[in-house]
N, C-alpha and C positions, 0 to 999 in steps of 0.2 A: 503493499497501497504505500503509496506517497504521502509527502509528507504534505499539511492543511496546513496554507498559506493561513494566517492568524489579521488578516485587515484590523479589524479591531484592537491591538496590539500592535500595529508600526504604527499605528494613529493615530495612538492612546502617546507616545516615545517624542512621536514632532509633537503634539498640538503642548507636552511639558517644553519643551526646547523652547517654542514663541509664547509661550509666558510668559519664562526671561524674559524674551524681548520682548515685548508687550510691558515687562515694569521701567527695564532700561528708556522705550522711549517713553514714557510718561513723567522720567524724571527726566528730560530732555525736552519739557510743554510741550507731547503728541500726543494725542489719544486718541486710537486708533477708534474710528468709527462708518460702519458700514448700512446702507439704505436698500431695506428691498419693495420691489413693488410685487404686488399681490392683487393677481383679480383673478376673479371668477372665487366661486368652490369646489376644488379642484378636488376628489379629499385626499389623491398624495402628494397635490402641490402643497394642500393647508398641513402638512406631515411632516415633508421638506423645509418648509418656511421657521415650523415652530423644531425641528431639531438643528436648523443654523443656524436659530435664535437661540436656542439656550446653549451648543458648544459656544458661542459668542459671548454668552452671557460670563459664563464656565471664565472664559479667559483673560474677561476683561475687556472684553470691545463690545462699544454700545451701539446694540443696534435700533434704530431705527424701520419698521415699517408699515407702508401705507397702501391702502387696502381697496383695486376700483369695487366695484361689479362687475356679472361677465359685461352689460349696456356700454363701459365705460367710451370714447373713444378715442380713436387713436392722439388727437391734437391736446387731451388733457394729458396723456402717458406723456408727452415728448415732448410737451413743459413744465414737466414735475420733472421728466429728466435735464432741460435747461438747466432749472431751478438747484438741483444738486449736482449739478456737471462746476459753477458757478458756486460751490457752499465749500469755501478751504476750511467746512470743520467735518466734509462731508471726506474721505479716503477713498470708500468702497462706493460700487451701481452694481447693483443688480436683479434684473430682472428674471423670475420665475415663471418659469416655462411652463408645459403652452401655454396659448396666449390661444384668447376664443378667432371662429375664423373671419369677423371683420376686422381685426387689428393685423399688417403687416409685421411680422415679426422683424424678417431684419432690418425693416428701416427706423424698428424699436433698438434694436438691440445696439445700432448703427451709430444711433445717436449719443450712445453712452460715451465718453470722455476716451482712450485708449487709456490715459491714465491712471483710470477709476472703473476697468473692466476686466473686474479681479472677477470673472466668467470666461475670460478670453477668447472672447466669438467674433472681436472687434477685426476687421480686413485687416489692420494697421498689425493688434497680433497674432494675428490665422497671419501673413506675410514677413513678419522678424523670425516667427516660430518655423515657417516657410524657409526664408536664410539663413536659422540659426542664428537670428541675437538677440539679444536679449530683450522679453517683452515676457506681457503676464503670461501663460501655458494652458490651455484648457481644463480644470479642477481631476477628471474625468480620469484620463490620459497624463498626466504628470502624477497618478494617484495609481494608474497601475504601471509608473515603469520605479515608483519607487517598491511596489512589490516586488516586479523583477526583482531588485536591487539588491534585494532581503534575502535572498538565496543564494547571493554571495560564484550566483554563475555567470560565466562567462561571457555576454551572448555577440562579442566581437567576433561576426564572420554566419553566423548560427540564421537557420532559414525560419525568419518570422513567418505567420501566418495571421492579416487583421480580418474577420470574417465582422462586416459593418461596414458603409461607407462614408456617416454621417461627419457632419464640422464636426460635432457634439465630438464624440469619440471615436467615428474610426482612422480617417483623416487623418486628425493630428496624434493618435497613437498609434500610427503609419509612419510619419515622417519624425517623429522621437526617437524607433529603431533600429530608423533609418540614421539618426545624426550618432547612435553610440553600434555603428559599425555592423547591425545587422542586416539578413539580403530579407527583404520586402515582400510579399505578393497581399495584394488588397483580392478580396469577394466576397458574395455580397450572392442573397439567395439564388439570381438566376445564373448565379458562377457553373460553366462546363467541373466536370470531376471533380468537386469538391470535394468530394472524401478520400481523392488520390491525394488530393493536394495539401489536407491537415495529414493523414497518413506520413509527408514525406514532411512533418516539418517539426523545428525544436521547440520555439515558440507558440503555442493555442491564443489569442484571444478571443475570445465569441461575444461580442457586441450588435448582435441582428436583430434583437426585441424575440423573440418567437421560441416557448421554452420548449427545450427540451430539443434542441433543430440540430445540434453536433450528436453526432451517436457518441457511445462513449467505444466501438471497438473502431473508430477513425483513430483515434488519441494514439501519434509512437509513441513506444516506452520510453518512461526517459523523459519525456518533455515536461515544459513549464506552461503551464494549462492557466489561466485567467480571464472566469468566467467574469459578466458586466452585468446580463442582459437578468433579473426582475421581476417574478409574475407574478400572482396572487391564482392557483385554481379555485377551483366550482368548490374543492372538497375544501376547501381552506390553506391547504401548502401550500410555501410558497417555494418556486424553481428558479432559477439557474435558464441559461441558453444550453445548457449543454445536459447532458448526461451523466448526472455525478457520480454515483452509486457503480457505472460501470468502465468510469473514466478513469477515477483517486485508482483504480486497481496499478495504470499501468503509467501512468504520470508520473513524475521526478517528484512535481510539487505544483498545488492545484488550488485555488480555492473557495471556500466555500458560499453562495447561498443563503440565505443572506449572512454576512463577517466577512465578508471577507475586502467588497471595490466602492462600495458603498460607507465606508465610517472615513474612507481613505479619499472619498469625494471631499468629503465635509473638511479636512484636512485639508488638505491644498486651497479651498479656498479660503482656509482661511493663512494659512500662508501669506495667500495671493494680496489678501487683505494689509498685513501685515506688511510685506515687500512694497502696499504704492503709498501708507505710512512714512514707511523709513524711506520711499525718494523724495518724501516732500525735504523727509529733518537735509538730506543733503543736495538739494536746491538751493536747500540757506543755507549750506554754507556750512552744513554738519560733519562731526568724524562719526 
């Protein structure tokens, strides 16, 4: 049986380090603040925001949540974002996705100042990622890389497959793996010969959003498997994109669902908020 990668434990270590950085920032007159825009009553979104808010407050990060009805207009959200962009006391801005159908998601996320884009979704930050420059990395991909790093396996030259091509997870994860010199293949639900591609891969990142889509017998013996998916079945069971019970017997390292990628996403968000506050300190000319 492979080693279970404990995302909760790894995230806890990262948050402890961030707590020390936050104390240091406050000693220098900078009080990290995150502003969140939450639209509608999507139960998952409400839970995600509550978890982010709880973690931030525990660390000593101030959180402001602006709640809007499902029927909110685009202009109202854009006006709020412009206010937050101009507010020097706000270091990070996050719009909880998904947004209602009448809202152009790209228009909203692109309106956030790249210097406050702690989700890492702004085209400028994605461009920095592509160019290998410093910027805010999308939280889930950054968390995935921390999980892989925790295995102590040198991924240089390894074959990696990312199953999923979203701008939120799939594409940025592929770029981060490539940056670490892995040989990367991006696949999706329509990829022909997907089982064979997975079987040839040393690292598998499943981010397709389909419960147990990746079969356990596709997994190469000794590989690292990161399961990003999370779905609640009708019987209440929570599963990922992978057949975990079968895959864990052949993988060398594997993440559980829940308790794998989820805690890391929030930890990386907090890391980005602290980075945004630290950037302000640097702009002030402090060391």
